[in-house]
C-alpha distance (Angstrom), angle and dihedral (degrees) to the residues before:
residue distance angle dihedral
M1 . . .
Q2 3.81 . .
P3 3.83 109.3 .
D4 3.79 122.5 157.8
W5 3.80 98.8 -86.6
T6 3.78 123.1 -144.2
P7 3.81 122.8 -161.7
P8 3.80 112.1 -56.6
A9 3.79 129.9 -121.3
A10 3.79 106.3 -147.8
F11 3.80 99.9 -156.2
W12 3.79 126.3 112.3
E13 3.82 91.2 -149.2
M14 3.82 91.6 60.6
A15 3.80 95.5 59.3
E16 3.80 112.6 109.8
K17 3.79 132.0 -177.5
G18 3.79 109.8 -75.6
D19 3.82 96.1 21.2
A20 3.79 118.3 136.5
V21 3.80 107.6 -121.2
R22 3.78 141.8 178.3
L23 3.79 121.0 -150.6
Q24 3.78 118.4 -161.9
K25 3.78 134.0 -176.9
P26 3.81 124.7 -180.0
G27 3.79 110.7 -94.6
W28 3.82 94.7 15.3
P29 3.81 131.2 92.4
P30 3.82 115.2 -104.8
H31 3.80 119.1 -96.2
D32 3.83 114.9 -141.0
G33 3.78 123.4 -169.2
Y34 3.79 145.7 107.7
V35 3.80 128.5 -72.0
D36 3.81 108.2 -106.5
D37 3.82 95.6 176.5
K38 3.80 142.1 -24.6
T39 3.78 140.6 -163.6
P40 3.83 117.6 -99.2
D41 3.82 91.6 -108.0
G42 3.83 91.4 50.1
D43 3.82 94.1 -126.0
I44 3.82 93.6 118.7
V45 3.80 127.4 43.2
W46 3.80 131.9 179.6
V47 3.79 111.0 -142.9
V48 3.79 125.2 -164.8
R49 3.77 132.7 -162.4
V50 3.78 130.3 160.2
G51 3.81 108.0 -41.5
E52 3.80 95.8 -11.2
R53 3.83 141.1 85.9
R54 3.82 118.9 -175.0
L55 3.78 135.8 -179.3
F56 3.81 118.8 -135.9
H57 3.82 126.8 -170.7
R58 3.78 123.5 -157.7
A59 3.85 91.3 -137.0
D60 3.83 90.2 62.4
G61 3.81 90.3 74.0
Y62 3.81 100.5 -102.4
S63 3.77 121.8 143.0
L64 3.80 113.7 -145.3
T65 3.78 122.1 -151.3
V66 3.81 120.7 -168.8
W67 3.80 115.2 -151.0
R68 3.79 114.4 -153.4
């Protein structure tokens, strides 16, 4: 995924359905995709990319960056 990125907002609460996001965790490669859904408190997001849908939880040590 290589869109023209604009400055990021690094807050889980700001992620909305359809947003392009990057999730990063120390020692792991980044995971880029689009928000498919999230919990009301923003602690859990489901991220999709071609052929894959994954759940990420803030407590697992991931940083989430929203690209708008």
